[in-house]
All heavy atoms as TSV, in Angstrom:
chain	resi	resn	atom	element	x	y	z
A	1	ALA	N	N	-29.196	-10.299	1.528
A	1	ALA	CA	C	-28.183	-9.377	1.036
A	1	ALA	C	C	-27.421	-8.542	2.025
A	1	ALA	O	O	-26.371	-8.389	1.877
A	1	ALA	CB	C	-28.783	-8.632	-0.047
A	2	PRO	N	N	-28.219	-7.906	2.979
A	2	PRO	CA	C	-27.416	-7.007	3.891
A	2	PRO	C	C	-26.502	-7.764	4.724
A	2	PRO	O	O	-25.468	-7.287	5.154
A	2	PRO	CB	C	-28.644	-6.511	4.903
A	2	PRO	CG	C	-29.774	-6.514	3.914
A	2	PRO	CD	C	-29.658	-7.694	3.064
A	3	GLN	N	N	-26.886	-9.014	5.143
A	3	GLN	CA	C	-25.928	-9.827	5.982
A	3	GLN	C	C	-24.520	-10.044	5.214
A	3	GLN	O	O	-23.537	-10.144	5.739
A	3	GLN	CB	C	-26.547	-11.216	6.329
A	3	GLN	CG	C	-27.742	-10.939	7.371
A	3	GLN	CD	C	-28.526	-12.164	7.626
A	3	GLN	OE1	O	-28.444	-13.214	6.819
A	3	GLN	NE2	N	-29.262	-12.202	8.766
A	4	ALA	N	N	-24.805	-10.426	3.924
A	4	ALA	CA	C	-23.582	-10.540	3.020
A	4	ALA	C	C	-22.590	-9.437	2.951
A	4	ALA	O	O	-21.435	-9.506	3.014
A	4	ALA	CB	C	-23.943	-11.119	1.581
A	5	ARG	N	N	-23.454	-8.222	2.897
A	5	ARG	CA	C	-22.652	-7.011	2.802
A	5	ARG	C	C	-21.837	-6.720	4.179
A	5	ARG	O	O	-20.713	-6.366	4.138
A	5	ARG	CB	C	-23.636	-5.814	2.587
A	5	ARG	CG	C	-22.892	-4.607	2.161
A	5	ARG	CD	C	-23.997	-3.533	1.747
A	5	ARG	NE	N	-25.254	-4.123	1.718
A	5	ARG	CZ	C	-26.322	-3.602	1.164
A	5	ARG	NH1	N	-26.142	-2.513	0.508
A	5	ARG	NH2	N	-27.351	-4.346	1.170
A	6	VAL	N	N	-22.409	-6.957	5.201
A	6	VAL	CA	C	-21.875	-6.876	6.573
A	6	VAL	C	C	-20.584	-7.823	6.677
A	6	VAL	O	O	-19.552	-7.439	7.165
A	6	VAL	CB	C	-22.870	-7.189	7.622
A	6	VAL	CG1	C	-22.173	-7.253	9.038
A	6	VAL	CG2	C	-23.873	-6.026	7.618
A	7	MET	N	N	-20.837	-9.015	6.246
A	7	MET	CA	C	-19.797	-9.960	6.262
A	7	MET	C	C	-18.622	-9.662	5.331
A	7	MET	O	O	-17.466	-9.667	5.795
A	7	MET	CB	C	-20.300	-11.385	5.819
A	7	MET	CG	C	-19.124	-12.346	5.881
A	7	MET	SD	S	-18.466	-12.527	7.519
A	7	MET	CE	C	-19.040	-14.221	7.940
A	8	ALA	N	N	-18.849	-8.920	4.266
A	8	ALA	CA	C	-17.875	-8.516	3.236
A	8	ALA	C	C	-17.049	-7.439	3.881
A	8	ALA	O	O	-15.810	-7.404	3.894
A	8	ALA	CB	C	-18.476	-8.232	2.076
A	9	VAL	N	N	-17.793	-6.404	4.421
A	9	VAL	CA	C	-17.039	-5.237	5.096
A	9	VAL	C	C	-16.306	-5.786	6.264
A	9	VAL	O	O	-15.167	-5.196	6.526
A	9	VAL	CB	C	-18.104	-4.058	5.454
A	9	VAL	CG1	C	-17.456	-3.145	6.233
A	9	VAL	CG2	C	-18.747	-3.636	4.220
A	10	THR	N	N	-16.688	-6.579	7.026
A	10	THR	CA	C	-16.007	-7.101	8.238
A	10	THR	C	C	-14.790	-7.768	7.806
A	10	THR	O	O	-13.751	-7.613	8.414
A	10	THR	CB	C	-16.968	-8.026	8.961
A	10	THR	OG1	O	-18.107	-7.271	9.389
A	10	THR	CG2	C	-16.217	-8.459	10.183
A	11	LEU	N	N	-14.858	-8.685	6.790
A	11	LEU	CA	C	-13.650	-9.446	6.279
A	11	LEU	C	C	-12.675	-8.542	5.632
A	11	LEU	O	O	-11.475	-8.671	5.870
A	11	LEU	CB	C	-14.177	-10.539	5.281
A	11	LEU	CG	C	-13.097	-11.511	4.764
A	11	LEU	CD1	C	-12.573	-12.334	5.915
A	11	LEU	CD2	C	-13.813	-12.339	3.736
A	12	PHE	N	N	-13.159	-7.541	4.943
A	12	PHE	CA	C	-12.340	-6.594	4.315
A	12	PHE	C	C	-11.555	-5.858	5.407
A	12	PHE	O	O	-10.261	-5.685	5.350
A	12	PHE	CB	C	-13.040	-5.455	3.502
A	12	PHE	CG	C	-12.195	-4.360	3.015
A	12	PHE	CD1	C	-11.284	-4.543	1.940
A	12	PHE	CD2	C	-12.284	-3.190	3.653
A	12	PHE	CE1	C	-10.443	-3.421	1.567
A	12	PHE	CE2	C	-11.505	-2.024	3.223
A	12	PHE	CZ	C	-10.578	-2.211	2.207
A	13	ALA	N	N	-12.196	-5.233	6.457
A	13	ALA	CA	C	-11.566	-4.595	7.517
A	13	ALA	C	C	-10.479	-5.501	8.269
A	13	ALA	O	O	-9.326	-5.047	8.624
A	13	ALA	CB	C	-12.501	-4.130	8.578
A	14	PHE	N	N	-10.963	-6.734	8.538
A	14	PHE	CA	C	-10.079	-7.689	9.275
A	14	PHE	C	C	-8.739	-7.906	8.462
A	14	PHE	O	O	-7.664	-7.851	8.992
A	14	PHE	CB	C	-10.813	-9.047	9.426
A	14	PHE	CG	C	-9.896	-10.091	10.020
A	14	PHE	CD1	C	-9.368	-10.131	11.200
A	14	PHE	CD2	C	-9.551	-11.258	9.096
A	14	PHE	CE1	C	-8.455	-11.093	11.646
A	14	PHE	CE2	C	-8.628	-12.015	9.475
A	14	PHE	CZ	C	-8.084	-12.257	10.775
A	15	LEU	N	N	-8.887	-8.178	7.117
A	15	LEU	CA	C	-7.700	-8.443	6.273
A	15	LEU	C	C	-6.868	-7.243	6.126
A	15	LEU	O	O	-5.604	-7.347	6.034
A	15	LEU	CB	C	-8.055	-9.110	4.919
A	15	LEU	CG	C	-8.707	-10.387	4.994
A	15	LEU	CD1	C	-9.226	-10.889	3.619
A	15	LEU	CD2	C	-7.705	-11.449	5.571
A	16	LEU	N	N	-7.448	-6.073	5.969
A	16	LEU	CA	C	-6.653	-4.705	6.024
A	16	LEU	C	C	-5.815	-4.621	7.185
A	16	LEU	O	O	-4.556	-4.354	7.041
A	16	LEU	CB	C	-7.646	-3.537	5.773
A	16	LEU	CG	C	-6.959	-2.212	5.853
A	16	LEU	CD1	C	-6.309	-1.981	4.461
A	16	LEU	CD2	C	-8.025	-1.181	5.951
A	17	PHE	N	N	-6.482	-4.722	8.364
A	17	PHE	CA	C	-5.573	-4.566	9.537
A	17	PHE	C	C	-4.610	-5.857	9.753
A	17	PHE	O	O	-3.445	-5.509	10.279
A	17	PHE	CB	C	-6.382	-4.469	10.702
A	17	PHE	CG	C	-7.209	-3.213	10.748
A	17	PHE	CD1	C	-8.774	-3.212	10.737
A	17	PHE	CD2	C	-6.569	-1.887	10.760
A	17	PHE	CE1	C	-9.291	-1.856	10.776
A	17	PHE	CE2	C	-7.327	-0.705	10.767
A	17	PHE	CZ	C	-8.635	-0.779	10.718
A	18	LEU	N	N	-4.935	-6.954	9.416
A	18	LEU	CA	C	-3.985	-8.065	9.454
A	18	LEU	C	C	-2.752	-7.807	8.478
A	18	LEU	O	O	-1.631	-8.063	8.919
A	18	LEU	CB	C	-4.692	-9.338	9.209
A	18	LEU	CG	C	-3.874	-10.519	9.301
A	18	LEU	CD1	C	-3.491	-10.852	10.641
A	18	LEU	CD2	C	-4.582	-11.841	8.523
A	19	GLY	N	N	-3.080	-7.400	7.290
A	19	GLY	CA	C	-1.981	-7.065	6.375
A	19	GLY	C	C	-1.014	-5.986	6.936
A	19	GLY	O	O	0.243	-6.028	6.711
A	20	GLN	N	N	-1.702	-4.972	7.480
A	20	GLN	CA	C	-0.835	-3.850	8.037
A	20	GLN	C	C	0.034	-4.382	9.217
A	20	GLN	O	O	1.231	-3.969	9.189
A	20	GLN	CB	C	-1.809	-2.756	8.565
A	20	GLN	CG	C	-2.448	-1.814	7.520
A	20	GLN	CD	C	-1.373	-1.119	6.759
A	20	GLN	OE1	O	-0.428	-0.411	7.243
A	20	GLN	NE2	N	-1.567	-0.990	5.402
A	21	SER	N	N	-0.480	-5.101	9.960
A	21	SER	CA	C	0.293	-5.617	11.099
A	21	SER	C	C	1.361	-6.540	10.698
A	21	SER	O	O	2.481	-6.522	11.175
A	21	SER	CB	C	-0.691	-6.483	12.134
A	21	SER	OG	O	-1.623	-5.622	12.577
A	22	ALA	N	N	1.019	-7.499	9.775
A	22	ALA	CA	C	2.042	-8.410	9.303
A	22	ALA	C	C	3.131	-7.635	8.486
A	22	ALA	O	O	4.416	-7.975	8.755
A	22	ALA	CB	C	1.467	-9.481	8.232
A	23	GLY	N	N	2.912	-6.612	7.785
A	23	GLY	CA	C	3.865	-5.786	7.098
A	23	GLY	C	C	4.804	-5.201	8.155
A	23	GLY	O	O	6.120	-5.119	7.981
A	24	VAL	N	N	4.207	-4.512	9.148
A	24	VAL	CA	C	5.064	-3.904	10.204
A	24	VAL	C	C	5.956	-5.001	10.779
A	24	VAL	O	O	7.066	-4.771	11.164
A	24	VAL	CB	C	4.071	-3.184	11.148
A	24	VAL	CG1	C	4.974	-2.732	12.385
A	24	VAL	CG2	C	3.429	-1.979	10.573
A	25	PHE	N	N	5.310	-6.091	11.236
A	25	PHE	CA	C	6.027	-7.134	11.917
A	25	PHE	C	C	7.379	-7.599	10.998
A	25	PHE	O	O	8.402	-7.727	11.492
A	25	PHE	CB	C	5.231	-8.275	12.166
A	25	PHE	CG	C	5.911	-9.487	12.801
A	25	PHE	CD1	C	6.308	-9.305	14.121
A	25	PHE	CD2	C	6.191	-10.635	12.171
A	25	PHE	CE1	C	7.078	-10.300	14.803
A	25	PHE	CE2	C	6.856	-11.679	12.797
A	25	PHE	CZ	C	7.313	-11.548	14.092
A	26	LEU	N	N	7.078	-7.805	9.777
A	26	LEU	CA	C	8.139	-8.194	8.740
A	26	LEU	C	C	9.360	-7.134	8.686
A	26	LEU	O	O	10.481	-7.369	8.646
A	26	LEU	CB	C	7.720	-8.488	7.461
A	26	LEU	CG	C	6.924	-9.878	7.429
A	26	LEU	CD1	C	6.227	-10.006	5.983
A	26	LEU	CD2	C	7.714	-11.046	7.681
A	27	MET	N	N	8.848	-5.838	8.593
A	27	MET	CA	C	9.870	-4.671	8.643
A	27	MET	C	C	10.562	-4.643	9.884
A	27	MET	O	O	11.825	-4.423	9.714
A	27	MET	CB	C	9.175	-3.399	8.309
A	27	MET	CG	C	8.621	-3.230	6.912
A	27	MET	SD	S	10.063	-3.402	5.693
A	27	MET	CE	C	9.571	-4.855	4.842
A	28	VAL	N	N	9.988	-4.889	11.056
A	28	VAL	CA	C	10.813	-4.905	12.201
A	28	VAL	C	C	11.816	-6.016	12.267
A	28	VAL	O	O	12.998	-5.723	12.658
A	28	VAL	CB	C	9.829	-5.134	13.396
A	28	VAL	CG1	C	10.400	-5.385	14.786
A	28	VAL	CG2	C	8.997	-3.812	13.697
A	29	LEU	N	N	11.416	-7.110	11.775
A	29	LEU	CA	C	12.465	-8.279	11.706
A	29	LEU	C	C	13.570	-7.948	10.718
A	29	LEU	O	O	14.780	-8.248	11.102
A	29	LEU	CB	C	11.792	-9.484	11.234
A	29	LEU	CG	C	10.798	-10.158	12.218
A	29	LEU	CD1	C	10.128	-11.378	11.673
A	29	LEU	CD2	C	11.507	-10.565	13.600
A	30	ILE	N	N	13.236	-7.327	9.687
A	30	ILE	CA	C	14.327	-7.032	8.709
A	30	ILE	C	C	15.240	-5.943	9.246
A	30	ILE	O	O	16.430	-5.903	9.195
A	30	ILE	CB	C	13.666	-6.665	7.407
A	30	ILE	CG1	C	13.028	-7.851	6.743
A	30	ILE	CG2	C	14.697	-5.821	6.401
A	30	ILE	CD1	C	12.216	-7.490	5.548
A	31	VAL	N	N	14.650	-4.870	9.827
A	31	VAL	CA	C	15.441	-3.740	10.339
A	31	VAL	C	C	16.199	-4.292	11.509
A	31	VAL	O	O	17.440	-3.823	11.754
A	31	VAL	CB	C	14.534	-2.569	10.749
A	31	VAL	CG1	C	15.238	-1.619	11.559
A	31	VAL	CG2	C	13.904	-1.941	9.658
A	32	TYR	N	N	15.777	-5.121	12.450
A	32	TYR	CA	C	16.339	-5.699	13.520
A	32	TYR	C	C	17.650	-6.406	13.009
A	32	TYR	O	O	18.672	-6.546	13.805
A	32	TYR	CB	C	15.415	-6.545	14.295
A	32	TYR	CG	C	16.118	-7.148	15.628
A	32	TYR	CD1	C	16.379	-6.265	16.578
A	32	TYR	CD2	C	16.461	-8.585	15.637
A	32	TYR	CE1	C	16.931	-6.948	17.928
A	32	TYR	CE2	C	17.056	-9.030	16.855
A	32	TYR	CZ	C	17.183	-8.240	17.849
A	32	TYR	OH	O	17.935	-8.796	19.048
A	33	ARG	N	N	17.575	-7.073	11.936
A	33	ARG	CA	C	18.740	-7.890	11.472
A	33	ARG	C	C	19.815	-6.843	10.815
A	33	ARG	O	O	20.849	-7.343	10.326
A	33	ARG	CB	C	18.277	-8.772	10.301
A	33	ARG	CG	C	17.532	-9.969	10.994
A	33	ARG	CD	C	17.093	-10.870	9.852
A	33	ARG	NE	N	16.228	-12.039	10.328
A	33	ARG	CZ	C	16.542	-13.164	10.761
A	33	ARG	NH1	N	17.826	-13.476	10.685
A	33	ARG	NH2	N	15.608	-13.943	11.204
A	34	GLY	N	N	19.586	-5.562	10.837
A	34	GLY	CA	C	20.563	-4.576	10.299
A	34	GLY	C	C	20.475	-4.193	8.779
A	34	GLY	O	O	21.196	-3.693	8.244
A	35	TRP	N	N	19.309	-4.506	8.251
A	35	TRP	CA	C	19.199	-4.286	6.838
A	35	TRP	C	C	18.337	-3.027	6.619
A	35	TRP	O	O	17.286	-2.904	5.872
A	35	TRP	CB	C	18.417	-5.483	6.091
A	35	TRP	CG	C	19.121	-6.707	6.195
A	35	TRP	CD1	C	20.428	-6.892	6.427
A	35	TRP	CD2	C	18.555	-8.039	5.828
A	35	TRP	NE1	N	20.785	-8.203	6.358
A	35	TRP	CE2	C	19.570	-8.853	5.978
A	35	TRP	CE3	C	17.387	-8.431	5.431
A	35	TRP	CZ2	C	19.460	-10.309	5.794
A	35	TRP	CZ3	C	17.200	-9.832	5.265
A	35	TRP	CH2	C	18.239	-10.645	5.419
A	36	LEU	N	N	18.677	-1.967	7.271
A	36	LEU	CA	C	17.982	-0.698	7.349
A	36	LEU	C	C	18.002	0.009	6.016
A	36	LEU	O	O	16.992	0.493	5.463
A	36	LEU	CB	C	18.485	0.252	8.343
A	36	LEU	CG	C	17.692	1.640	8.650
A	36	LEU	CD1	C	16.260	1.218	9.174
A	36	LEU	CD2	C	18.417	2.477	9.606
A	37	VAL	N	N	19.223	0.030	5.290
A	37	VAL	CA	C	19.278	0.672	3.956
A	37	VAL	C	C	18.383	-0.019	2.934
A	37	VAL	O	O	17.697	0.663	2.215
A	37	VAL	CB	C	20.741	0.753	3.565
A	37	VAL	CG1	C	20.914	1.333	2.188
A	37	VAL	CG2	C	21.532	1.529	4.547
A	38	PRO	N	N	18.384	-1.288	2.796
A	38	PRO	CA	C	17.413	-1.929	1.833
A	38	PRO	C	C	16.003	-1.639	2.177
A	38	PRO	O	O	15.205	-1.463	1.174
A	38	PRO	CB	C	17.725	-3.374	1.945
A	38	PRO	CG	C	19.104	-3.535	2.448
A	38	PRO	CD	C	19.280	-2.322	3.437
A	39	VAL	N	N	15.639	-1.551	3.368
A	39	VAL	CA	C	14.187	-1.095	3.685
A	39	VAL	C	C	13.837	0.184	3.212
A	39	VAL	O	O	12.758	0.390	2.620
A	39	VAL	CB	C	14.079	-1.316	5.299
A	39	VAL	CG1	C	12.660	-0.762	5.596
A	39	VAL	CG2	C	14.059	-2.850	5.636
A	40	PHE	N	N	14.683	1.201	3.476
A	40	PHE	CA	C	14.342	2.533	3.053
A	40	PHE	C	C	14.595	2.606	1.467
A	40	PHE	O	O	13.734	3.446	0.816
A	40	PHE	CB	C	15.372	3.502	3.663
A	40	PHE	CG	C	14.874	3.890	5.047
A	40	PHE	CD1	C	15.594	3.545	6.259
A	40	PHE	CD2	C	13.854	4.706	5.278
A	40	PHE	CE1	C	15.105	3.807	7.495
A	40	PHE	CE2	C	13.348	5.101	6.600
A	40	PHE	CZ	C	13.918	4.645	7.577
A	41	THR	N	N	15.448	1.878	0.841
A	41	THR	CA	C	15.561	1.947	-0.573
A	41	THR	C	C	14.214	1.357	-1.220
A	41	THR	O	O	13.710	1.912	-2.200
A	41	THR	CB	C	16.712	1.120	-0.937
A	41	THR	OG1	O	17.836	1.653	-0.357
A	41	THR	CG2	C	16.889	1.123	-2.472
A	42	ALA	N	N	13.739	0.167	-0.647
A	42	ALA	CA	C	12.524	-0.432	-1.155
A	42	ALA	C	C	11.319	0.616	-0.897
A	42	ALA	O	O	10.477	0.804	-1.835
A	42	ALA	CB	C	12.335	-1.676	-0.544
A	43	ALA	N	N	11.310	1.245	0.224
A	43	ALA	CA	C	10.079	2.115	0.433
A	43	ALA	C	C	10.227	3.401	-0.570
A	43	ALA	O	O	9.202	3.812	-1.047
A	43	ALA	CB	C	10.227	2.695	1.929
A	44	ALA	N	N	11.437	3.864	-0.893
A	44	ALA	CA	C	11.589	4.905	-1.760
A	44	ALA	C	C	11.176	4.557	-3.155
A	44	ALA	O	O	10.431	5.351	-3.819
A	44	ALA	CB	C	12.966	5.441	-1.694
A	45	VAL	N	N	11.609	3.388	-3.566
A	45	VAL	CA	C	11.320	2.853	-4.888
A	45	VAL	C	C	9.764	2.693	-4.971
A	45	VAL	O	O	9.075	3.168	-6.000
A	45	VAL	CB	C	11.984	1.664	-5.205
A	45	VAL	CG1	C	11.427	0.899	-6.451
A	45	VAL	CG2	C	13.486	1.835	-5.406
A	46	GLY	N	N	9.159	2.128	-4.003
A	46	GLY	CA	C	7.727	2.052	-3.970
A	46	GLY	C	C	6.959	3.352	-4.025
A	46	GLY	O	O	5.930	3.365	-4.698
A	47	ALA	N	N	7.453	4.267	-3.292
A	47	ALA	CA	C	6.837	5.590	-3.230
A	47	ALA	C	C	6.955	6.240	-4.588
A	47	ALA	O	O	5.984	6.820	-5.138
A	47	ALA	CB	C	7.409	6.530	-2.217
A	48	VAL	N	N	8.163	6.322	-5.183
A	48	VAL	CA	C	8.267	6.936	-6.540
A	48	VAL	C	C	7.504	6.133	-7.598
A	48	VAL	O	O	6.848	6.888	-8.422
A	48	VAL	CB	C	9.842	6.917	-6.937
A	48	VAL	CG1	C	9.987	7.291	-8.410
A	48	VAL	CG2	C	10.660	7.768	-5.998
A	49	THR	N	N	7.373	4.897	-7.466
A	49	THR	CA	C	6.426	4.125	-8.456
A	49	THR	C	C	4.981	4.399	-8.345
A	49	THR	O	O	4.410	4.658	-9.409
A	49	THR	CB	C	6.732	2.517	-8.341
A	49	THR	OG1	O	8.207	2.337	-8.390
A	49	THR	CG2	C	5.910	1.857	-9.239
A	50	ALA	N	N	4.538	4.605	-7.085
A	50	ALA	CA	C	3.249	4.969	-6.852
A	50	ALA	C	C	2.796	6.311	-7.397
A	50	ALA	O	O	1.922	6.641	-7.973
A	50	ALA	CB	C	2.901	4.724	-5.410
A	51	LEU	N	N	3.755	7.162	-7.037
A	51	LEU	CA	C	3.629	8.631	-7.528
A	51	LEU	C	C	3.647	8.706	-8.958
A	51	LEU	O	O	2.836	9.367	-9.621
A	51	LEU	CB	C	4.744	9.445	-6.923
A	51	LEU	CG	C	4.653	10.960	-7.189
A	51	LEU	CD1	C	3.415	11.545	-6.593
A	51	LEU	CD2	C	5.828	11.721	-6.665
A	52	ALA	N	N	4.509	7.897	-9.670
A	52	ALA	CA	C	4.536	7.873	-11.146
A	52	ALA	C	C	3.266	7.408	-11.640
A	52	ALA	O	O	2.687	7.810	-12.689
A	52	ALA	CB	C	5.689	7.109	-11.709
A	53	ALA	N	N	2.662	6.313	-10.966
A	53	ALA	CA	C	1.440	5.654	-11.557
A	53	ALA	C	C	0.258	6.733	-11.433
A	53	ALA	O	O	-0.534	6.871	-12.323
A	53	ALA	CB	C	1.171	4.424	-10.782
A	54	VAL	N	N	0.220	7.400	-10.399
A	54	VAL	CA	C	-0.756	8.290	-10.134
A	54	VAL	C	C	-0.687	9.462	-11.194
A	54	VAL	O	O	-1.499	10.011	-11.792
A	54	VAL	CB	C	-0.792	8.999	-8.692
A	54	VAL	CG1	C	-1.709	10.129	-8.505
A	54	VAL	CG2	C	-1.171	7.807	-7.775
A	55	PHE	N	N	0.630	10.074	-11.471
A	55	PHE	CA	C	0.819	11.050	-12.213
A	55	PHE	C	C	0.450	10.626	-13.680
A	55	PHE	O	O	-0.174	11.435	-14.400
A	55	PHE	CB	C	2.386	11.412	-12.177
A	55	PHE	CG	C	2.794	12.629	-13.134
A	55	PHE	CD1	C	2.357	13.926	-12.738
A	55	PHE	CD2	C	3.480	12.425	-14.314
A	55	PHE	CE1	C	2.813	14.947	-13.534
A	55	PHE	CE2	C	3.812	13.409	-15.103
A	55	PHE	CZ	C	3.518	14.669	-14.815
A	56	MET	N	N	0.778	9.497	-14.115
A	56	MET	CA	C	0.525	8.937	-15.484
A	56	MET	C	C	-1.041	8.819	-15.645
A	56	MET	O	O	-1.508	8.990	-16.722
A	56	MET	CB	C	1.174	7.661	-15.804
A	56	MET	CG	C	2.667	7.615	-15.843
A	56	MET	SD	S	3.297	8.686	-16.985
A	56	MET	CE	C	3.110	7.526	-18.380
A	57	ALA	N	N	-1.767	8.519	-14.520
A	57	ALA	CA	C	-3.215	8.395	-14.701
A	57	ALA	C	C	-3.940	9.829	-14.679
A	57	ALA	O	O	-4.860	9.891	-15.326
A	57	ALA	CB	C	-3.737	7.614	-13.466
A	58	VAL	N	N	-3.442	10.726	-14.062
A	58	VAL	CA	C	-3.993	12.038	-13.831
A	58	VAL	C	C	-3.669	12.896	-15.002
A	58	VAL	O	O	-4.570	13.665	-15.517
A	58	VAL	CB	C	-3.593	12.754	-12.566
A	58	VAL	CG1	C	-4.106	14.142	-12.415
A	58	VAL	CG2	C	-4.268	11.832	-11.400
A	59	VAL	N	N	-2.382	12.901	-15.487
A	59	VAL	CA	C	-2.094	14.033	-16.443
A	59	VAL	C	C	-2.726	13.779	-17.754
A	59	VAL	O	O	-3.230	14.890	-18.431
A	59	VAL	CB	C	-0.462	13.900	-16.580
A	59	VAL	CG1	C	0.005	14.732	-17.868
A	59	VAL	CG2	C	0.263	14.527	-15.418
A	60	PRO	N	N	-2.842	12.644	-18.351
A	60	PRO	CA	C	-3.652	12.594	-19.526
A	60	PRO	C	C	-5.168	13.090	-19.479
A	60	PRO	O	O	-5.596	13.767	-20.374
A	60	PRO	CB	C	-3.584	11.026	-20.107
A	60	PRO	CG	C	-2.500	10.630	-19.246
A	60	PRO	CD	C	-2.397	11.395	-18.019
A	61	SER	N	N	-5.795	12.795	-18.451
A	61	SER	CA	C	-7.103	13.382	-18.239
A	61	SER	C	C	-7.079	14.899	-18.122
A	61	SER	O	O	-8.092	15.504	-18.580
A	61	SER	CB	C	-7.797	12.588	-17.152
A	61	SER	OG	O	-7.103	12.978	-15.984
A	62	VAL	N	N	-6.101	15.400	-17.495
A	62	VAL	CA	C	-6.077	16.859	-17.412
A	62	VAL	C	C	-5.694	17.506	-18.673
A	62	VAL	O	O	-6.361	18.521	-19.048
A	62	VAL	CB	C	-5.056	17.225	-16.420
A	62	VAL	CG1	C	-4.723	18.830	-16.305
A	62	VAL	CG2	C	-5.322	16.847	-14.984
A	63	MET	N	N	-4.829	16.941	-19.377
A	63	MET	CA	C	-4.479	17.324	-20.694
A	63	MET	C	C	-5.651	17.455	-21.836
A	63	MET	O	O	-5.866	18.208	-22.628
A	63	MET	CB	C	-3.395	16.647	-21.310
A	63	MET	CG	C	-2.097	16.827	-20.560
A	63	MET	SD	S	-1.556	18.488	-20.416
A	63	MET	CE	C	-0.772	18.811	-21.929
A	64	ARG	N	N	-6.695	16.352	-21.622
A	64	ARG	CA	C	-7.634	16.219	-22.560
A	64	ARG	C	C	-8.772	17.389	-22.214
A	64	ARG	O	O	-9.381	17.787	-23.100
A	64	ARG	CB	C	-8.346	14.878	-22.284
A	64	ARG	CG	C	-7.795	13.770	-23.090
A	64	ARG	CD	C	-8.632	12.554	-23.101
A	64	ARG	NE	N	-8.915	12.009	-21.710
A	64	ARG	CZ	C	-8.184	11.107	-21.204
A	64	ARG	NH1	N	-7.257	10.517	-21.851
A	64	ARG	NH2	N	-8.486	10.657	-20.006
A	65	GLY	N	N	-8.736	17.859	-21.038
A	65	GLY	CA	C	-9.666	18.912	-20.654
A	65	GLY	C	C	-9.220	20.320	-21.176
A	65	GLY	O	O	-10.091	21.211	-21.262
A	66	LEU	N	N	-7.990	20.469	-21.654
A	66	LEU	CA	C	-7.529	21.856	-22.071
A	66	LEU	C	C	-7.962	22.043	-23.461
A	66	LEU	O	O	-8.208	21.325	-24.437
A	66	LEU	CB	C	-5.898	21.796	-21.870
A	66	LEU	CG	C	-5.416	21.895	-20.439
A	66	LEU	CD1	C	-3.903	21.838	-20.497
A	66	LEU	CD2	C	-5.968	22.914	-19.787
């Protein structure tokens, strides 16, 4: 069991860093082609969506505590 856990953590870390690198590489290609405005628009939409999701998950639990 410990060996499987080590392999799982190693694979997780590898895929995490690989995904981060691939994302940065794709964004560099897109920005290099001159599509800077769509990149920032997509980032803003993603950030607002993530913030809204966190807000929707946190607020009801806070309201139940009152």
